[in-house]
NUBANU-266067 format. One record per residue (C-alpha): x, y, z. Coordinates in steps of 0.25 Angstrom, whole numbers, padded with zeros to 4 digits, always signed. Layout:
BEGIN
XYZ ...
***
This chain:
BEGIN
-0004-0045-0070 -0007-0031-0074 -0019-0022-0074 -0022-0009-0080 -0026+0003-0072 -0038+0012-0078 -0027+0021-0085 -0020+0009-0091 -0008+0008-0081 -0003-0006-0077 -0005-0012-0063 +0003-0024-0060 -0005-0035-0052 -0002-0048-0045 -0013-0057-0043 -0011-0070-0035 -0019-0081-0028 -0034-0082-0026 -0044-0079-0015 -0049-0066-0010 -0040-0055-0018 -0031-0046-0010 -0025-0034-0017 -0012-0029-0011 -0008-0015-0014 +0007-0011-0012 +0014+0001-0006 +0023+0012-0012 +0033+0010-0018 +0032-0005-0020 +0024-0015-0028 +0014-0026-0026 +0025-0035-0023 +0027-0029-0009 +0015-0038-0005 +0024-0051-0006 +0022-0056+0008 +0007-0052+0009 +0005-0059-0005 +0010-0072+0000 +0002-0072+0013 -0011-0068+0006 -0009-0079-0005 -0007-0089+0006 -0020-0084+0013 -0028-0087+0000 -0029-0073-0006 -0028-0068-0020 -0017-0057-0019 -0016-0046-0029 -0005-0036-0029 -0002-0024-0038 +0008-0014-0041 +0003+0001-0040 +0004+0009-0052 +0019+0014-0053 +0024+0003-0045 +0029-0012-0047 +0025-0017-0060 +0013-0008-0062 +0014+0003-0073 +0021+0016-0069 +0011+0027-0074 +0015+0042-0072 +0002+0045-0064 -0009+0039-0056 -0002+0038-0043 -0014+0042-0033 -0023+0033-0025 -0035+0036-0034 -0028+0029-0046 -0022+0019-0037 -0036+0015-0032 -0040+0013-0046 -0028+0004-0049 -0032-0004-0037 -0046-0005-0042 -0041-0010-0055 -0033-0021-0048 -0046-0025-0040 -0054-0025-0053 -0043-0035-0059 -0044-0044-0046 -0059-0046-0050 -0064-0050-0036 -0076-0046-0028 -0068-0041-0016 -0053-0039-0014 -0045-0035-0002 -0035-0024-0003 -0022-0023+0005 -0014-0010+0003 +0000-0007+0008 +0005+0008+0011 +0002+0015-0002 -0007+0003-0006 -0017+0007+0005 -0020+0019-0002 -0025+0011-0014 -0034+0003-0005 -0040+0015+0002 -0042+0023-0010 -0048+0011-0018 -0058+0010-0006 -0061+0025-0007 -0063+0025-0022 -0069+0011-0025 -0075+0007-0012 -0074-0007-0005 -0084-0015-0013 -0072-0024-0018 -0064-0024-0006 -0064-0034+0005 -0053-0030+0015 -0042-0020+0015 -0028-0020+0022 -0020-0007+0022 -0005-0009+0026 +0003+0003+0030 -0008+0012+0026 -0007+0025+0019 -0020+0031+0024 -0028+0039+0028 -0020+0051+0024 -0005+0053+0025 -0004+0068+0023 -0004+0078+0035 -0016+0088+0033 -0025+0096+0042 -0035+0085+0042 -0024+0074+0043 -0014+0079+0053 -0009+0064+0055 -0003+0064+0041 +0011+0066+0036 +0017+0079+0031 +0015+0081+0016 +0030+0084+0015 +0033+0070+0018 +0027+0066+0005 +0034+0077-0003 +0047+0072+0003 +0044+0058-0002 +0041+0062-0016 +0054+0071-0016 +0062+0059-0012 +0057+0050-0022 +0060+0060-0033 +0074+0063-0028 +0078+0048-0026 +0067+0038-0027 +0076+0026-0025 +0082+0031-0012 +0069+0036-0007 +0063+0022-0009 +0074+0015-0001 +0072+0024+0010 +0057+0022+0009 +0058+0007+0010 +0067+0008+0022 +0057+0015+0029 +0046+0006+0023 +0052-0005+0031 +0058+0002+0043 +0072-0003+0038 +0080+0002+0049 +0072-0006+0059 +0067-0018+0051 +0078-0019+0040 +0084-0033+0040 +0074-0038+0049 +0060-0037+0043 +0064-0032+0030 +0077-0035+0022 +0085-0026+0013 +0081-0034+0001 +0066-0031+0003 +0069-0016+0003 +0078-0018-0009 +0066-0025-0016 +0056-0015-0012 +0066-0004-0017 +0067-0010-0031 +0052-0011-0032 +0050+0004-0027 +0061+0009-0036 +0054+0003-0048 +0041+0010-0046 +0037+0022-0054 +0045+0034-0049 +0033+0043-0053 +0024+0034-0045 +0032+0033-0033 +0032+0048-0031 +0017+0050-0035 +0013+0040-0025 +0017+0049-0014 +0006+0058-0017 -0004+0047-0016 +0001+0043-0002 -0005+0056+0003 -0019+0055-0003 -0030+0056+0007 -0037+0042+0010 -0046+0046+0021 -0059+0047+0012 -0055+0033+0006 -0055+0027+0020 -0070+0029+0022 -0073+0020+0011 -0065+0008+0017 -0076-0001+0023 -0069-0014+0022 -0061-0021+0033 -0047-0015+0032 -0034-0019+0039 -0023-0009+0041 -0009-0014+0044 +0003-0004+0047 +0017-0005+0053 +0018+0003+0066 +0032+0007+0062 +0028+0012+0048 +0037+0023+0043 +0031+0025+0029 +0016+0027+0034 +0016+0028+0049 +0004+0022+0055 +0000+0035+0063 -0002+0042+0050 -0009+0031+0042 -0014+0018+0047 -0018+0021+0061 -0026+0033+0056 -0032+0025+0044 -0036+0013+0053 -0045+0023+0061 -0052+0027+0048 -0056+0013+0043 -0070+0007+0046 -0065-0007+0046 -0051-0006+0049 -0041-0015+0056 -0027-0009+0060 -0015-0017+0063 -0001-0011+0066 +0011-0019+0063 +0022-0017+0075 +0035-0012+0069 +0030-0013+0055 +0036-0003+0045 +0028+0001+0032 +0033-0011+0025 +0026-0021+0034 +0022-0030+0022 +0036-0035+0023 +0041-0033+0037 +0028-0037+0044 +0023-0047+0033 +0018-0058+0042 +0010-0048+0051 +0004-0041+0038 +0001-0054+0031 -0006-0060+0044 -0014-0047+0046 -0017-0047+0031 -0022-0061+0029 -0030-0061+0042 -0037-0048+0039 -0040-0052+0024 -0046-0065+0029 
***
């Protein structure tokens, strides 16, 4: 089905099953279909599973603007309204963890039962005087430059690092998976793909103080895209009701390579 954002843009939503609703929010540069293994596990556990494509990605509309977390949180709020349930659980992966965190910062937790953050983006990626653990800003400029120069080539390199291909390729992830992901990524908005890089470096520290619901953080300890030292290990210390689980040998793309571990932790925590 489709819903319209407050400005009239189309968001593509898949709504399956019954029971307590769990909304899954995907990472860059993919779509809601990246939750294939988790959707099956949650449906088998008796949950209602909702996935949606972020604006500019998958089957959603490709607007020229609105690629920041205030707008993304509004889009998530529109999906939650469409779900029409007293409480939902929110599960974000990578870039999708930003939607969850900003939504809680802007809208509060009155409609949220539990939260899961996988390969989290927060609390603040950029190195600054008050954030010495962050990443040099030049890294993000380099990503935008590479996307503008040869987006298809950069996306393939990104996906190889996403799955730690040199270590796990042909073992925990196949060439066909990377190929499928590349097709989805290449079909995303070129404008949106670049604009989202600026969203990654937004500061979520003030949003975290409004997260007062039980929250599970899952992160691969071999993540090359969002290394845990700069992200999850820091964010876990800032959550009032946080539980932190690292996946041994896990790359960024643990939804696929470590699906059994992720699914088991996800189902147990949501229960």
